[in-house]
C-alpha positions as CSV (number, residue, x, y, z in Angstrom):
1,M,-33.5,-5.2,-139.2
2,K,-36.0,-7.7,-137.9
3,T,-33.6,-8.3,-135.0
4,I,-33.7,-4.7,-134.0
5,Y,-37.5,-4.6,-134.1
6,L,-37.8,-7.7,-132.0
7,T,-35.3,-6.4,-129.5
8,L,-37.3,-3.2,-129.2
9,T,-40.4,-5.2,-128.7
10,T,-38.8,-7.2,-125.9
11,I,-37.6,-4.1,-124.1
12,M,-41.1,-2.6,-124.4
13,M,-42.6,-5.8,-122.9
14,I,-40.4,-5.3,-119.9
15,T,-41.8,-1.8,-119.5
16,V,-45.3,-3.3,-119.7
17,L,-44.5,-5.5,-116.7
18,I,-43.3,-2.5,-114.8
19,G,-46.6,-0.7,-115.7
20,G,-48.6,-3.7,-114.6
21,Y,-46.9,-3.5,-111.2
22,R,-48.0,0.2,-111.0
23,I,-51.6,-0.8,-111.8
24,A,-51.5,-3.4,-109.1
25,R,-49.9,-1.2,-106.4
26,G,-51.1,2.3,-107.5
27,P,-52.1,4.3,-104.4
28,S,-55.0,6.0,-106.1
29,P,-57.4,5.4,-109.0
30,V,-55.8,8.3,-110.9
31,D,-52.4,6.6,-110.7
32,R,-53.9,3.3,-111.9
33,M,-55.6,5.1,-114.9
34,L,-52.3,6.8,-115.9
35,A,-50.5,3.4,-115.7
36,A,-53.3,1.9,-117.9
37,Q,-52.8,4.7,-120.4
38,F,-49.1,4.0,-120.4
39,L,-49.7,0.4,-121.1
40,T,-52.0,1.1,-123.9
41,T,-49.5,3.5,-125.5
42,T,-46.8,0.9,-125.2
43,A,-49.0,-1.8,-126.6
44,V,-49.8,0.3,-129.6
45,A,-46.1,0.9,-130.2
46,I,-45.5,-2.9,-129.9
47,F,-48.2,-3.7,-132.4
48,L,-46.9,-1.1,-134.9
49,I,-43.3,-2.4,-134.6
50,L,-44.5,-6.0,-135.0
51,A,-46.6,-5.0,-138.0
52,E,-43.5,-3.7,-139.7
53,A,-41.2,-6.5,-138.5
54,L,-43.5,-9.4,-139.4
55,D,-45.1,-7.7,-142.4
56,L,-48.6,-8.0,-140.9
57,P,-50.6,-4.8,-141.8
58,E,-53.6,-6.2,-139.8
59,L,-51.7,-5.2,-136.6
60,R,-52.0,-1.6,-137.6
61,N,-55.8,-1.9,-137.5
62,V,-55.5,-3.5,-134.0
63,S,-53.5,-0.5,-132.8
64,L,-56.1,1.9,-134.2
65,V,-58.8,0.1,-132.3
66,M,-56.7,0.1,-129.1
67,V,-56.1,3.9,-129.4
68,S,-59.9,4.5,-129.9
69,L,-60.8,2.4,-126.9
70,S,-58.2,4.0,-124.8
71,T,-59.5,7.4,-125.6
72,I,-63.0,6.5,-124.8
73,T,-61.9,4.9,-121.5
74,T,-60.0,8.0,-120.5
75,V,-62.9,10.3,-121.2
76,A,-65.3,8.0,-119.3
77,F,-62.9,7.9,-116.3
78,V,-62.6,11.7,-116.2
79,K,-66.4,12.1,-116.5
80,I,-67.1,9.7,-113.6
81,Y,-64.1,10.5,-111.3
82,C,-63.9,14.2,-111.8
83,P,-67.5,15.6,-111.9
84,R,-68.1,19.3,-112.3
85,K,-68.6,21.1,-109.0
86,G,-70.2,24.5,-109.7
87,K,-67.9,26.9,-111.4
88,K,-64.6,25.3,-110.4
89,D,-63.5,22.0,-111.8
90,E,-61.5,20.1,-109.2
91,C,-60.2,16.7,-109.6
92,P,-58.2,15.1,-106.8
């Protein structure tokens, strides 16, 4: 079972590399933010799989912290990048 978990982790690390490419080449800040959210989600999944595979429950706490920071970062980005404009909320 450990082999399956570690194989899944390796595949997810490959998707992290692809997401890193999107952050570097993203045409707009919104694309980069979405890629960063994708990377955070993938990292949380990796930590949870490793917590189970390596029997390290501390990694679950790390994933909870990452989810919290990711949520705060997303809210801050939306507040800064998409300010309210009168009655209509428009975000490019």
